[in-house]
C-alpha positions, -999 to +999 in steps of 0.1 A: +431+180+395+450+160+368+481+182+372+480+175+410+478+137+404+507+138+379+529+158+403+521+135+432+528+104+410+561+119+399+571+127+435+562+092+446+581+076+417+612+097+426+611+086+463+606+050+453+635+050+429+657+065+457+646+038+481+652+010+456+687+023+450+696+016+486+714+038+511+738+064+497+773+072+509+759+091+539+735+075+564+705+095+576+681+091+604+645+104+598+641+139+612+607+153+616+602+181+592+585+214+599+548+215+606+543+229+571+550+195+556+517+180+545+526+145+534+538+113+550+562+107+521+595+090+527+627+110+529+649+110+498+684+117+486+683+142+458+703+168+439+695+200+422+690+200+384+695+238+380+705+268+402+677+271+427+668+292+458+668+275+492+639+292+509+624+297+543+590+283+533+571+266+505+567+291+476+585+319+459+570+345+483+593+332+510+627+346+517+657+331+499+684+317+523+709+310+495+711+300+459+722+264+454+742+256+423+732+229+399+742+193+411+741+203+448+732+173+470+700+178+490+685+154+515+647+158+516+632+150+550+596+158+540+574+172+513+547+198+511+525+213+485+513+249+481+477+258+475+485+258+437+497+222+440+534+229+435+555+204+455+584+215+477+609+195+496+623+204+530+657+192+540+694+198+544+721+208+518+748+181+517+774+196+493+789+229+483+794+261+503+759+258+519+764+224+534+744+219+566+718+247+558+681+237+559+653+250+539+628+244+511+635+237+474+610+235+446+605+200+434+607+211+398+645+216+404+653+182+421+662+148+408+670+115+427+705+105+437+738+119+448+760+140+425+790+143+448+806+114+467 
C-alpha cells in the first residue's frame, strides 16, 4: 500500500512539474487514451531515462513495438497501473526513428521535460 502511494505521489509530482514549466516547443491537444488507462491524470511531456520498450499494453507481458533510446521525447496522454501497482504511460513518441508511434512505456524509465528541440 505504501509503495502504491509513493508511486502515485511521484507520478503526480512529475505531472505537476511539467505543467508548471509551461508548454514545450510542441503544442498538444488532449487525446483520449485507450480504455486501459485508469487515471484522470493530466498529460505530460516526458523523455526516456534509459533504453526502454514501447509496448502494446501495460506490462512486460505485452508485445514490444520498438525499443526507444535514452533521451527519446515521449508525450504521455494518460496513465495506467498494473495489478502490481506499476505505473505505465500511454502516448506518442516525439523524437528519433520511432516518431509518431503510440504505445505504453514503464514509468520507471520516464522523466519530465523535453530532451530534443
